[in-house]
C-alpha distance (Angstrom), angle and dihedral (degrees) to the residues before:
residue distance angle dihedral
X1 . . .
X2 3.84 . .
X3 3.76 123.9 .
X4 3.80 140.9 160.7
X5 3.81 135.1 -154.8
X6 3.76 132.8 -144.3
X7 3.76 129.7 159.9
X8 3.86 86.7 -61.1
X9 3.83 116.3 44.2
X10 3.84 112.7 -106.9
X11 3.75 130.8 -178.7
X12 3.75 131.9 -162.8
X13 3.82 119.1 -173.4
X14 3.76 129.2 171.9
X15 3.78 117.4 -106.0
X16 3.81 124.7 -110.8
X17 3.71 105.4 -116.1
X18 3.87 143.9 -156.2
X19 3.77 100.5 22.0
X20 3.68 112.4 -177.3
X21 3.85 132.9 -176.7
X22 3.76 134.3 -126.1
X23 3.84 114.5 179.4
X24 3.80 125.4 -155.6
X25 3.76 141.6 164.8
X26 3.75 127.2 -129.0
X27 3.85 107.6 -114.7
X28 3.77 115.7 -105.3
X29 3.91 93.0 0.3
X30 3.79 103.7 104.6
X31 3.79 110.9 -173.7
X32 3.85 91.7 27.9
X33 3.80 103.1 87.6
X34 3.82 124.7 175.8
X35 3.85 137.3 -158.6
X36 3.80 127.8 -149.8
X37 3.84 114.6 -147.6
X38 3.83 124.3 -166.8
X39 3.82 128.3 -179.3
X40 3.81 142.4 176.2
X41 3.71 113.6 -88.3
X42 3.83 126.3 -109.5
X43 3.82 108.1 -118.8
X44 3.97 98.9 -158.7
X45 3.88 114.2 123.7
X46 3.80 95.9 -125.6
X47 3.78 97.3 51.8
X48 3.79 110.9 139.7
X49 3.88 104.0 175.4
X50 3.66 148.8 -62.3
X51 3.85 138.4 -83.5
X52 3.82 120.8 -144.2
X53 3.79 117.5 -150.3
X54 3.85 123.4 -163.6
X55 3.93 135.4 177.6
X56 3.70 144.5 151.6
X57 3.79 96.0 -116.5
X58 3.84 127.9 55.6
X59 3.83 111.7 -92.7
X60 3.90 93.1 -1.2
X61 3.87 109.1 105.2
X62 3.79 137.5 175.4
X63 3.89 122.9 -130.0
X64 3.80 117.1 -47.6
X65 3.72 125.1 -93.5
X66 3.81 110.2 -138.7
X67 3.82 104.1 -144.1
X68 3.83 96.7 174.0
X69 3.78 124.5 -132.0
X70 3.87 99.9 -27.3
X71 3.74 130.9 111.5
X72 3.80 96.7 -143.1
X73 3.74 132.8 54.7
X74 3.89 135.9 168.6
X75 3.79 116.3 -138.4
X76 3.84 109.7 -152.6
X77 3.80 138.0 -168.8
X78 3.79 94.9 47.2
X79 3.81 117.8 159.4
X80 3.76 120.6 -112.2
X81 3.80 114.9 -109.4
X82 3.89 92.3 15.8
X83 3.85 122.0 123.3
X84 3.86 114.5 -132.0
X85 3.77 131.1 -165.0
X86 3.84 122.6 -153.5
X87 3.74 137.6 -170.7
X88 3.86 133.2 168.5
X89 3.85 133.2 -145.3
X90 3.80 133.5 -169.0
X91 3.79 125.7 -134.4
X92 3.82 129.4 -168.1
X93 3.82 134.3 -140.9
X94 3.74 91.7 -85.7
X95 3.84 91.5 55.4
X96 3.78 95.7 -107.3
X97 3.85 110.5 148.0
X98 3.79 127.3 -150.1
X99 3.85 125.4 -132.7
X100 3.88 116.6 -91.9
X101 3.78 126.8 -76.7
X102 3.76 122.5 -124.1
X103 3.82 112.2 -60.2
X104 3.80 121.9 -113.1
X105 3.77 127.0 -173.8
X106 3.76 138.4 -165.2
X107 3.86 138.4 -176.8
X108 3.79 111.7 -134.4
X109 3.83 108.3 -127.0
X110 3.79 117.1 -137.7
X111 3.86 119.4 -117.6
X112 3.79 120.6 -100.2
X113 3.79 118.3 -95.2
X114 3.83 117.4 -87.0
X115 3.77 110.3 -120.5
X116 3.79 100.3 153.6
X117 3.82 112.5 106.0
X118 3.87 121.0 -138.4
X119 3.76 123.0 -108.0
X120 3.80 122.5 -124.3
X121 3.77 139.1 -175.3
X122 3.90 126.6 -170.2
X123 3.85 100.3 -134.8
X124 3.89 99.9 179.6
X125 2.92 137.2 71.7
X126 3.72 101.4 31.4
X127 3.86 120.4 -128.2
X128 3.82 110.7 -83.9
X129 3.84 96.9 21.7
X130 3.79 121.1 145.7
X131 3.85 110.0 -136.6
X132 3.85 134.5 -167.3
X133 3.81 136.1 170.5
X134 3.77 115.0 3.4
X135 3.77 116.9 -17.4
X136 3.79 132.2 178.5
X137 3.73 120.2 -116.0
X138 3.80 114.9 -155.0
X139 3.74 135.8 -173.3
X140 3.89 140.2 171.5
X141 3.79 123.4 -142.8
X142 3.75 137.4 176.9
X143 3.82 134.9 -173.9
X144 3.78 137.5 -174.4
X145 3.78 88.1 -115.2
X146 3.73 112.1 11.4
X147 3.81 138.7 -46.4
X148 3.77 109.2 -117.2
X149 3.84 97.7 -166.5
X150 3.72 147.6 -25.2
X151 3.84 126.1 -138.1
X152 3.74 129.1 -168.1
X153 3.85 124.8 -134.1
X154 3.78 130.9 -150.9
X155 3.86 113.5 -160.8
X156 3.92 89.1 -18.7
X157 3.86 94.6 -49.9
X158 3.73 123.0 109.9
X159 3.91 110.4 -113.6
X160 3.78 107.2 -122.0
X161 3.80 112.5 -111.0
X162 3.87 93.3 14.1
X163 3.83 96.1 119.2
X164 3.81 112.5 126.6
X165 3.82 117.6 -177.0
X166 3.90 99.1 -178.5
X167 3.76 132.0 57.0
X168 2.99 134.1 -79.8
X169 3.82 86.8 55.3
X170 3.82 111.0 -144.7
X171 3.81 142.9 151.4
X172 3.81 131.8 -168.9
X173 3.69 105.0 -132.2
X174 3.90 121.3 -161.8
X175 3.73 104.1 -145.4
X176 3.84 90.3 -171.4
X177 3.80 88.5 84.2
X178 3.76 91.6 56.1
X179 3.83 126.6 80.3
X180 3.82 116.2 -108.3
X181 3.77 111.5 -102.6
X182 3.80 140.9 64.8
X183 3.78 119.5 -27.0
X184 3.80 137.8 166.6
X185 3.78 127.4 -127.7
X186 3.79 131.5 -166.0
X187 3.78 141.8 159.8
X188 3.80 130.2 -128.4
X189 3.86 120.8 -153.8
X190 3.80 120.6 -156.6
X191 3.91 131.0 -168.0
X192 3.75 128.7 -157.4
X193 3.85 91.3 -99.7
X194 3.82 90.6 61.1
X195 3.76 96.0 -106.3
X196 3.92 114.5 144.4
X197 3.72 139.5 -169.6
X198 3.79 127.7 -168.3
X199 3.80 117.7 -148.6
X200 3.79 126.7 -129.0
X201 3.76 105.0 -82.1
X202 3.85 123.1 -120.8
X203 3.75 126.6 -148.4
X204 3.81 118.4 -128.6
X205 3.83 134.3 173.9
X206 3.75 119.5 -132.0
X207 3.80 112.3 -148.8
X208 3.77 120.1 170.0
X209 3.79 95.1 147.9
X210 3.87 96.5 91.6
X211 3.73 98.9 46.3
X212 3.78 94.4 82.0
X213 3.74 125.5 -138.5
X214 3.81 117.5 -56.7
X215 3.83 112.3 -115.6
X216 3.74 121.6 -163.7
X217 3.78 114.2 -167.8
X218 3.79 142.3 164.5
X219 3.82 92.1 32.9
X220 3.83 107.4 -177.0
X221 3.74 132.9 173.3
X222 3.84 120.0 -163.1
X223 3.76 88.6 -132.9
X224 3.84 92.4 60.7
X225 3.68 93.1 -121.6
X226 3.81 115.5 147.1
X227 3.82 102.1 -116.4
X228 3.79 117.0 -165.7
X229 3.81 134.1 -136.9
X230 3.86 114.5 -140.7
X231 3.83 108.8 -164.4
X232 3.80 111.8 -140.6
X233 3.80 90.3 -18.3
X234 3.81 106.9 123.4
X235 3.80 98.9 119.0
X236 3.89 134.1 125.3
X237 3.76 107.0 -74.2
X238 3.76 96.6 32.4
X239 3.73 118.5 130.8
X240 3.87 114.0 -104.7
X241 3.89 97.1 -159.4
X242 3.71 143.7 29.6
X243 3.88 91.0 -133.5
X244 3.75 103.9 37.6
X245 3.83 137.4 56.0
X246 3.72 95.8 -132.6
X247 3.85 112.6 130.0
X248 3.88 132.2 -165.2
X249 3.75 114.4 -97.2
X250 3.75 99.6 174.2
X251 3.86 129.1 34.2
X252 3.84 124.8 174.3
X253 3.81 110.5 -113.0
X254 3.81 90.5 -119.7
X255 3.77 90.6 59.5
X256 3.85 100.2 41.6
X257 3.84 111.4 128.8
X258 3.77 99.5 4.7
X259 3.77 124.8 138.0
X260 3.84 114.6 -90.4
X261 3.81 139.7 177.8
X262 3.86 120.0 -122.1
X263 3.87 104.3 -138.8
X264 3.84 128.1 -170.5
X265 3.76 119.5 -99.6
X266 3.95 88.2 -151.3
X267 3.81 83.6 70.9
X268 3.77 94.9 61.7
X269 3.86 95.8 108.6
X270 3.80 96.6 49.0
X271 3.84 113.8 128.0
X272 3.88 98.4 -175.2
X273 3.80 109.4 139.7
X274 3.82 88.1 -145.0
X275 3.71 100.4 33.9
X276 3.83 104.5 140.1
X277 3.86 125.6 31.4
X278 3.84 134.2 169.1
X279 3.83 137.7 162.7
X280 3.84 124.5 -118.3
X281 3.79 127.2 -164.0
X282 3.78 98.6 -143.1
X283 3.92 138.2 18.9
X284 3.72 110.8 -66.2
X285 3.81 143.4 177.1
X286 3.88 111.8 -122.7
X287 3.79 115.2 -151.2
X288 3.82 117.2 -160.5
X289 3.83 116.2 -167.0
X290 3.83 110.4 -157.4
X291 3.81 127.1 -166.7
X292 3.81 109.0 -100.6
X293 3.80 89.6 -140.1
X294 3.74 91.0 74.5
X295 3.84 99.4 101.3
X296 3.85 116.2 -101.2
X297 3.86 93.5 -17.4
X298 3.87 90.5 127.9
X299 3.88 95.8 40.3
X300 3.74 105.8 91.8
X301 3.83 91.9 176.7
X302 3.81 89.1 91.9
X303 3.78 114.5 27.2
X304 3.85 90.0 178.1
X305 3.82 88.1 73.8
X306 3.86 96.2 52.1
X307 3.76 109.7 124.9
X308 3.90 97.2 -160.0
X309 3.91 102.6 58.9
X310 3.90 97.2 -171.2
X311 3.76 91.5 59.7
X312 3.76 92.0 66.1
X313 3.84 88.0 84.9
X314 3.85 89.7 59.0
X315 3.85 122.9 85.0
X316 3.72 121.2 -121.0
X317 3.79 106.1 -116.6
X318 3.84 94.1 -169.6
X319 3.79 86.8 -130.0
X320 3.78 127.1 129.5
X321 3.69 134.5 -164.4
X322 3.79 129.3 -175.3
X323 3.81 143.8 -157.1
X324 3.68 128.2 -160.6
X325 3.87 86.9 -93.0
X326 3.89 106.0 45.9
X327 3.74 148.1 -20.1
X328 3.84 124.8 -96.4
X329 3.75 131.4 -154.3
X330 3.90 115.3 -141.1
X331 3.77 126.6 -131.1
X332 3.81 127.2 -178.9
X333 3.72 139.8 -159.7
X334 3.89 133.7 170.1
X335 3.81 121.9 -120.1
X336 3.84 128.6 -172.8
X337 3.77 120.4 -129.9
X338 3.75 109.9 -67.6
X339 3.82 135.9 51.5
X340 3.86 121.1 0.5
X341 3.80 116.5 -161.2
X342 3.78 125.7 -167.6
X343 3.83 130.9 -176.3
X344 3.78 129.7 -127.4
X345 3.86 127.9 -75.1
X346 3.83 88.5 -119.0
X347 3.86 105.1 -177.9
X348 3.82 106.6 67.3
X349 3.76 98.0 -115.4
X350 3.77 121.1 119.5
X351 3.83 112.3 -45.7
X352 3.70 116.1 -100.5
X353 3.83 120.9 -110.8
X354 3.83 127.1 -138.3
X355 3.87 129.5 -141.3
X356 3.84 122.9 -172.4
X357 3.79 123.6 -157.3
X358 3.84 126.0 -178.6
X359 3.88 117.0 -121.3
X360 3.75 108.3 52.8
X361 3.72 98.6 -116.9
X362 3.81 104.5 148.4
X363 3.82 116.5 151.5
X364 3.85 109.3 -99.0
X365 3.76 120.3 -103.1
X366 3.84 111.8 -103.4
X367 3.82 111.5 -126.2
X368 3.75 99.6 159.0
X369 3.76 117.9 102.8
X370 3.89 122.5 -138.4
X371 3.76 118.9 -103.7
X372 3.82 117.6 -89.1
X373 3.84 113.1 -88.0
X374 3.91 110.7 -112.5
X375 3.77 138.0 -158.7
X376 3.86 94.5 38.7
X377 3.76 107.2 -177.6
X378 3.82 129.6 -174.8
X379 3.87 122.4 -159.2
X380 3.76 123.9 -177.4
X381 3.80 107.8 -138.3
X382 3.75 99.3 175.2
X383 3.81 143.8 -11.3
X384 3.74 91.1 -75.5
X385 3.80 106.5 28.2
X386 3.87 137.7 69.4
X387 3.91 119.8 -174.5
X388 3.77 118.1 -145.6
X389 3.80 127.3 -161.7
X390 3.89 131.4 171.5
X391 3.78 141.4 169.4
X392 3.67 116.3 -93.2
X393 3.84 121.2 -100.1
X394 3.80 124.8 -132.3
X395 3.82 130.8 -133.0
X396 3.81 136.8 -174.0
X397 3.78 88.7 -119.1
X398 3.73 106.9 19.1
X399 3.74 141.9 -65.6
X400 3.82 112.4 -108.2
X401 3.78 101.0 178.7
X402 3.74 153.2 -31.1
X403 3.76 134.3 -109.0
X404 3.80 119.1 -145.0
X405 3.82 124.5 -154.7
X406 3.78 126.2 -158.5
X407 3.78 117.0 -161.5
X408 3.83 87.7 -18.6
X409 3.87 95.0 -52.8
X410 3.79 123.2 110.4
X411 3.81 107.5 -100.8
X412 3.81 107.5 174.5
X413 3.75 147.0 -31.5
X414 3.85 117.8 -128.6
X415 3.78 138.8 171.4
X416 3.78 96.9 -141.3
X417 3.81 132.1 69.2
X418 3.73 95.0 -112.5
X419 3.83 139.3 60.1
X420 3.81 137.3 -178.6
X421 3.81 112.4 -144.8
X422 3.74 108.0 -155.5
X423 3.79 139.4 179.5
X424 3.78 92.1 50.4
X425 3.85 127.2 151.1
X426 3.70 118.9 -99.7
X427 3.94 120.7 -104.0
X428 3.88 90.4 9.3
X429 3.82 127.5 132.0
X430 3.77 120.3 -130.9
X431 3.80 129.6 -172.3
X432 3.78 122.1 -145.4
X433 3.86 139.3 -169.2
X434 3.89 130.6 175.5
X435 3.80 133.5 -154.2
X436 3.82 131.2 -170.9
X437 3.82 129.0 -123.1
X438 3.79 131.4 -159.3
X439 3.80 130.3 -158.1
X440 3.81 93.4 -91.2
X441 3.86 90.9 56.9
X442 3.80 95.7 -106.2
X443 3.73 110.3 150.8
X444 3.74 127.2 -156.5
X445 3.74 127.3 -132.9
X446 3.85 114.0 -84.5
X447 3.78 118.0 -93.0
X448 3.87 122.1 -115.6
X449 3.78 110.7 -70.7
X450 3.88 119.7 -103.8
X451 3.86 127.4 -170.9
X452 3.66 137.2 -153.9
X453 3.80 135.8 178.4
X454 3.76 120.9 -136.6
X455 3.81 115.2 -123.7
X456 3.74 127.1 -98.4
X457 3.86 109.7 -84.6
X458 3.83 112.5 -100.3
X459 3.71 113.9 -146.7
X460 3.80 109.7 -129.6
X461 3.68 98.1 146.6
X462 3.79 117.9 107.2
X463 3.83 121.6 -140.3
X464 3.74 119.9 -98.9
X465 3.76 115.6 -117.9
X466 3.74 131.9 -162.5
X467 3.84 129.5 -177.1
X468 3.81 108.4 -153.1
X469 3.81 102.8 171.9
X470 2.98 137.7 82.9
X471 3.75 82.7 1.9
X472 3.84 142.4 -21.0
X473 3.72 91.3 -136.3
X474 3.79 130.7 78.0
X475 3.76 101.3 -105.6
X476 3.79 134.5 53.8
X477 3.84 135.3 173.8
X478 3.81 124.0 -154.6
X479 3.75 142.7 163.8
X480 3.84 93.4 -148.0
X481 3.87 120.4 99.3
X482 3.77 92.0 -140.7
X483 3.76 134.5 47.3
X484 3.79 139.8 -170.7
X485 3.80 125.8 -148.1
X486 3.84 130.9 -155.3
X487 3.70 134.6 175.6
X488 3.86 147.9 131.0
X489 3.82 137.7 -99.8
X490 3.79 135.5 -168.2
X491 3.77 138.0 -173.8
X492 3.86 137.0 -175.3
X493 3.82 88.1 -123.6
X494 3.81 105.4 16.7
X495 3.80 144.7 -62.0
X496 3.81 110.9 -111.3
X497 3.70 102.9 -175.0
X498 3.86 143.7 -9.5
X499 3.78 114.8 -142.6
X500 3.78 133.7 -174.1
X501 3.81 138.3 -167.1
X502 3.88 136.5 176.5
X503 3.67 131.9 -141.2
X504 3.77 87.3 -107.8
X505 3.83 92.4 68.0
X506 3.81 95.6 -102.7
X507 3.86 114.6 132.6
X508 3.83 142.0 161.0
X509 3.79 145.1 144.5
X510 3.73 124.3 -77.5
X511 3.89 122.1 -122.1
X512 3.84 107.6 -103.9
X513 3.78 131.1 3.3
X514 3.77 116.7 -133.7
X515 3.85 85.6 32.8
X516 3.74 111.2 23.9
X517 3.75 140.9 173.0
X518 3.88 138.3 -166.6
X519 3.85 113.7 -162.8
X520 3.73 135.4 -152.9
X521 3.86 100.9 -8.8
X522 3.87 110.1 -176.7
X523 3.82 118.7 -119.1
X524 3.75 132.2 -156.6
X525 3.81 123.2 -146.2
X526 3.81 111.3 -85.2
X527 3.81 126.4 16.7
X528 3.84 121.2 -0.5
X529 3.83 121.4 -177.0
X530 3.86 118.3 -155.8
X531 3.90 121.0 -175.5
X532 3.69 120.3 -161.9
X533 3.92 120.1 -166.3
X534 3.78 131.0 -167.5
X535 3.85 116.8 -155.7
X536 3.79 134.5 -166.4
X537 3.79 129.6 -158.8
X538 3.77 92.7 -94.8
X539 3.84 90.8 58.7
X540 3.83 92.7 -106.6
X541 3.78 112.9 144.9
X542 3.75 145.1 -175.6
X543 3.74 125.5 -159.5
X544 3.90 138.3 -158.3
X545 3.78 122.6 -165.4
X546 3.73 120.1 -155.7
X547 3.87 119.8 -167.6
X548 3.84 110.8 -156.3
X549 3.78 122.3 -170.0
X550 3.79 114.6 -156.0
X551 3.81 113.0 -154.0
X552 3.82 123.1 -178.5
X553 3.82 113.8 -108.7
X554 3.82 113.0 -87.8
X555 3.76 115.2 -156.9
X556 3.80 100.1 167.0
X557 3.87 114.4 106.5
X558 3.71 119.4 -139.1
X559 3.88 122.7 -108.8
X560 3.77 117.2 -112.0
X561 3.86 128.6 -160.8
X562 3.85 128.0 -176.3
X563 3.82 109.3 -150.6
X564 3.87 104.5 166.1
X565 2.93 139.9 81.9
X566 3.87 83.4 1.4
X567 3.73 140.1 -14.9
X568 3.86 88.3 -140.7
X569 3.81 127.4 86.4
X570 3.78 96.7 -112.3
X571 3.84 135.9 55.0
X572 3.72 137.4 172.0
X573 3.76 126.2 -154.6
X574 3.78 145.4 161.7
X575 3.78 93.5 -153.2
X576 3.88 128.5 86.7
X577 3.02 133.9 -142.9
X578 3.76 100.8 48.4
X579 3.84 128.2 -152.4
X580 3.74 120.8 -149.9
X581 3.85 132.1 -179.1
X582 3.74 141.0 175.6
X583 3.82 146.8 143.6
X584 3.77 135.1 -95.2
X585 3.91 135.1 -172.6
X586 3.70 135.2 -171.0
X587 3.87 136.6 -174.4
X588 3.76 89.8 -121.8
X589 3.73 105.5 18.0
X590 3.80 141.8 -62.9
X591 3.84 108.7 -111.5
X592 3.76 101.7 -174.0
X593 3.88 147.1 -9.9
X594 3.75 116.7 -141.0
X595 3.86 131.3 -177.1
X596 3.70 139.0 -164.2
X597 3.82 139.0 -174.6
X598 3.84 119.2 -146.0
X599 3.87 86.5 -143.1
X600 3.82 90.7 57.5
X601 3.79 138.8 -69.0
X602 3.74 135.4 73.9
X603 3.93 138.7 -179.2
X604 3.73 149.1 143.1
X605 3.80 122.9 -70.3
X606 3.78 122.1 -127.2
X607 3.80 110.1 -107.8
X608 3.85 129.4 4.3
X609 3.81 116.4 -133.1
X610 3.91 87.6 31.6
X611 3.79 106.6 26.2
X612 3.76 137.9 176.6
X613 3.85 136.6 -172.1
X614 3.79 106.6 -158.4
X615 3.77 103.5 -166.1
X616 3.88 130.7 19.8
X617 3.76 116.1 171.9
X618 3.79 112.2 -134.5
X619 3.81 130.0 -157.9
X620 3.75 123.7 -143.4
X621 3.79 110.0 -84.6
X622 3.83 127.4 17.6
X623 3.78 119.4 -2.7
X624 3.91 116.2 -175.0
X625 3.83 108.3 -151.7
X626 3.77 115.2 -162.3
X627 3.90 117.7 -165.8
X628 3.83 118.2 -168.3
X629 3.85 128.8 -165.7
X630 3.82 115.4 -159.5
X631 3.83 131.9 -173.1
X632 3.84 129.4 -155.4
X633 3.84 92.6 -88.7
X634 3.76 91.4 56.4
X635 3.84 95.0 -105.7
X636 3.84 111.3 149.7
X637 3.79 141.2 -167.4
X638 3.81 122.9 -168.0
X639 3.84 134.4 -161.7
X640 3.73 123.5 -166.9
X641 3.86 126.7 -148.2
X642 3.81 119.1 -170.8
X643 3.83 108.5 -150.7
X644 3.76 121.9 -166.8
X645 3.74 110.4 -155.1
X646 3.81 119.0 -163.9
X647 3.78 108.4 -178.5
X648 3.91 114.4 -141.6
X649 3.82 113.6 -99.5
X650 3.94 110.6 -125.2
X651 3.75 98.6 161.1
X652 3.94 112.5 99.9
X653 3.88 116.7 -140.2
X654 3.82 120.4 -111.4
X655 3.83 120.1 -122.3
X656 3.78 135.7 -169.4
X657 3.87 127.1 -163.6
X658 3.79 103.1 -137.0
X659 3.83 99.9 176.7
X660 3.01 134.4 66.6
X661 3.78 95.7 29.3
X662 3.83 119.8 -135.1
X663 3.81 112.4 -77.7
X664 3.77 95.1 13.5
X665 3.91 121.3 147.6
X666 3.76 111.4 -135.5
X667 3.88 137.1 177.1
X668 3.71 138.4 -178.9
X669 3.77 120.7 9.5
X670 3.81 114.4 -14.4
X671 3.79 136.4 177.4
X672 3.78 120.0 -119.2
X673 3.81 114.3 -150.9
X674 3.78 137.9 -177.8
X675 3.81 143.4 168.6
X676 3.90 123.2 -140.1
X677 3.85 135.0 177.5
X678 3.88 132.6 -174.0
X679 3.81 136.9 -171.9
X680 3.78 88.7 -114.5
X681 3.89 111.6 11.2
X682 3.73 140.9 -41.4
X683 3.74 110.6 -117.5
X684 3.85 97.2 -167.1
X685 3.77 148.1 -47.9
X686 3.80 128.0 -116.3
X687 3.78 120.8 -156.7
X688 3.86 120.6 -149.7
X689 3.77 135.1 -173.0
X690 3.83 115.4 -160.7
X691 3.87 85.7 -13.6
X692 3.78 95.7 -56.2
X693 3.80 117.4 116.8
X694 3.80 115.5 -111.6
X695 3.81 109.1 -147.8
X696 3.73 127.1 -37.4
X697 3.88 124.9 -39.5
X698 3.88 109.5 -82.3
X699 3.77 108.5 -130.4
X700 3.82 97.6 -179.5
X701 3.81 128.9 75.3
X702 2.98 123.5 -93.4
X703 3.78 92.3 53.8
X704 3.95 113.2 -146.7
X705 3.92 141.1 140.6
X706 3.77 134.2 -174.2
X707 3.80 118.0 -120.2
X708 3.83 130.1 -171.6
X709 3.72 107.4 -140.8
X710 3.77 95.2 -169.0
X711 3.77 87.8 83.2
X712 3.76 88.9 68.6
X713 3.79 128.9 76.3
X714 3.82 114.2 -112.2
X715 3.80 112.0 -92.0
X716 3.83 139.0 68.4
X717 3.80 120.7 -32.1
X718 3.82 135.6 178.2
X719 3.86 120.1 -117.7
X720 3.87 116.8 -169.8
X721 3.83 136.3 173.6
X722 3.77 121.1 -147.5
X723 3.89 119.7 -161.4
X724 3.86 125.7 -166.5
């Protein structure tokens, strides 16, 4: 495809033309419409492929779908009743992409209503059969779209719990809950549209009278626990264990009322291969209900992961029962009259429970693998994805999934007939096979291998661009009439050029690519916008826009005045913290007022032209406060206030009367003496006799006063000293 380069990378590519639209619907997939697009080919020699765009509004599309070098593509998964718009572009081997083709649109029509009822046949038991114990009812059903479920009827009434939504359609019917005699059985097939068909009924005879009573004897657990047999007692509300109060809340209809064994939950971790044994007097089917929390036990798709090995000889009934503690999955196996041996629970979840039913009618083990899937196809849809599709396999019971292998190694297991393998390496060939799985874990042979090569990588990732100087942000202010820029750029392929242009129409290329510089760009007074762009070889680009404000240099500092608590340069106070305030002016504008205390602390005042500092912590003694006014050019003016802080004294002095001593007898003129100390200073000591002052307060140390005792009556008197 042709292209040209100038200072800025430009690309011109011929348009894809003459797109036309052919709608269609996927068969039997109502609500999942599709549209097939075809277009005229691009004839240029370096054509690599096409991208399809779609959206629900004209001209507004989602991400491209890389369809490779083909001129037709079917878009699937479209919603009925929705209008879609489509366009196509071409891209070349360098990753350059054309403009879009003409746009086409189409509204996806809904499918016609389904009025055709399914067909159904009851295949087992045969007409005229005599039945006893538990027997399997089977039916086949087909529909023009899909059978949603099959139910079984006894004497015209649907048997509770008999719904089966997957083929083959079966139900384990416990005839012990039905009166002996002649009864009719039939099957009802349903489809998603609500159409139903009832099969031709068959007549059967139920006869449980001749089978004799089931006897379970010699019940022994390796733990020594006394397990209990409960005849015909498996019903909701029945106790599950001999050592717990858990009761059954859900019992499958086919197991209602059968004989079961109450086990001990304390035995839930036993690993004995022959843990539980008992004797039966007739052929029986033994049902073992295992806690679903035991990892993978109920997932027969991979028997190698089973954690209770002895259960692999049991058939998966598909049934589940529950207690008010957990849910159990049910497995069954037929045993002849004689001794039945079961292994341990092994994994520490709730202990299994056991039900025993006469007759020996467990579903057979499935040992037949599905057929090998066919028509495996691999299509590369991008540089990292290959889509796989294949034709469904068949199985005598039912296919549950498919295992995909890439280059001989297991890739994934899916339940559908398609898979998208993602995260692959561009321009790399991969080989694939697929096998089918059934519910019993049987795996078919692998299909014939197919290969596909991922597309060449298309570079749609723009470079990353960073401006590191004069700032990494988007705005910058300066007083210089020139400025230099610097930064970095990176790309997953490679940066080819870094360009710049200004809002004044000046442009050029930077020096360097991954590390780049632009030197001495001229600025005009006011706002300047500079845009830098990094480009890669595919024409992807990233930009960074820097808005630079040029302001002429301001050399005049602000004026600053302190108005409170004084206009002077000194101040004394006994109060902390201290509030100060003042005013400031500037020929351009005051940007901030800051303050600091040489004894510790600093901050920014509230306001600028009229400012306040609400709380400055003072230390005892001299505090030198410095206030600074600053303008946008960084010019500053300072004022200093020396504050002398004298904290208030709230600690009283201590005083001791040293003479006379307590209890002394005195006469004549005596000297009263005392000692006193204080955290700051003692101002004076006042002596008192019987509460009356004796002489003036003594303000000098040592503290003493003369006192004539003849003025007092003989007897005891109180002498005190008061310091302040």
